[in-house]
C-alpha angles and dihedrals in degrees: 000000000000097000088053088054091048089050093052092046092051090045090053092049091047091059095040099045104021093249099298094115093041090051092049092049091047091047089048091049091051094046093050091043097048140016096244121048121216119252110277109246115199114247109232122190111227113190137179111250133167116249116285113267097253118183112253111275095007103101139096088046091199092075088076102014106066127134094246102053101022112019114199113272110196093187112121107238148138107276113233112158099047136008087019087141086068114098112187112217098155107105086318092176091065103019132081131173093265092056087081106008114074112243097209102043106026091189085073141060124220138213126232084262092061093248110148113236127188119238090251088063095047085125086082091054093050089043093064093072101019098051097155090047092047088049093049089045092054092049091050094248097111125043125002134298129176130202137067126327094233101027144036118351135185120209127207115233121247087250093057086073105016126052102231091220094048104015097166112101116234116258112272118229111247112255128200118268114271114263114251113247119250121233115230093231093060 
């Protein structure tokens, strides 16, 4: 019974803290139980997500972006020949396309560390800067997920709701307050 309670507690901490406390607790228990602790493996959340909402005819990027026909140009500039419809309003003073898109393999993204990340794990790229939203998304507080409360779940990626190039939602026009429903007995 105690091990079940510990497992539930550990699962709750994993969702709440992204595994940091669970890993620390497991490391602490290992250290106190034996003289040599095991190597700490990073806890990585892998979630089921539908494919990213690519624009028709845009993916795979490597069909156009290959080193022979279109070598990578890391120079920050206004795009005029292709993707000129993209207006970057996402920390545009400090960001550029290749901060997220991988320059060598255009069918992939990359983290700040250089680790290559597939588009269906783009939440990892977003989570580097938006840690609080990432934590809330993992816990099911921010964004949308479907599935069973105690079983398999499918999360939507950040890009299912936010444009990665202009993620802020447009302001909503204020609406009048809803009318209070009338009870039939009054």
